[in-house]
C-alpha positions in Angstrom: 34.2 3.4 -26.5 35.3 1.2 -23.5 35.9 4.3 -21.3 32.3 5.5 -21.9 31.0 2.1 -20.9 33.0 2.1 -17.7 31.8 5.6 -16.7 28.2 4.6 -17.4 28.6 1.4 -15.5 30.0 3.1 -12.4 27.2 5.7 -12.6 24.6 3.0 -12.7 26.3 1.2 -9.7 26.3 4.4 -7.7 22.7 5.1 -8.6 21.6 1.5 -7.6 23.4 1.8 -4.3 21.7 5.2 -3.6 18.2 3.9 -4.5 18.7 0.8 -2.4 19.8 2.8 0.6 16.8 5.1 0.3 14.5 2.1 0.2 16.2 0.6 3.2 15.9 3.8 5.2 12.3 4.3 4.3 11.5 0.7 5.1 13.2 0.9 8.5 11.3 4.1 9.3 8.0 2.5 8.2 8.7 -0.6 10.3 9.3 1.5 13.4 6.2 3.7 12.8 3.9 0.7 12.2 5.3 -1.1 15.2 4.6 1.9 17.4 1.1 2.1 15.9 0.4 -1.5 16.8 1.7 -0.9 20.3 -0.5 2.2 20.6 -3.6 0.4 19.5 -3.1 -2.3 22.1 -2.3 0.0 24.9 -4.9 2.6 24.3 -8.3 1.7 25.7 -10.1 4.2 23.5 -8.9 2.2 20.4 -10.4 -1.1 21.4 -13.2 -0.7 18.8 -13.6 -1.2 15.1 -11.4 1.7 14.2 -8.6 0.3 16.3 -9.0 -3.1 14.6 -8.8 -1.4 11.2 -5.6 0.5 12.3 -4.1 -2.7 13.6 -4.8 -4.7 10.4 -3.5 -1.9 8.2 -0.3 -1.7 10.2 0.2 -5.5 9.9 -0.2 -5.4 6.2 2.1 -2.4 5.9 4.7 -4.3 7.8 4.4 -7.2 5.4 4.9 -4.9 2.4 7.8 -3.2 4.0 9.5 -6.5 4.8 9.1 -7.5 1.1 10.8 -4.2 0.1 13.6 -4.6 2.7 14.3 -8.3 2.1 13.6 -8.7 -1.6 13.5 -5.5 -3.6 16.4 -3.6 -2.0 18.9 -6.6 -2.4 17.6 -7.2 -5.9 18.4 -3.6 -6.9 22.0 -4.1 -5.6 22.5 -7.3 -7.6 
């Protein structure tokens, strides 16, 4: 009985580490992408209109959500 519990426990640990690494990789990619989008909106003269403002605000909120996933959700899965 104890052996089965140890195997299940190690499988869950490996699964949690894998899921956490996927969340971290996706979050880092998202932060970079949204950061580039913010820079592109500020540097491109054609995006200094309402559409550019919508893109900027969406990127800022996306960064907020990604930071929550990176700094709260991923460590919580590991613990």
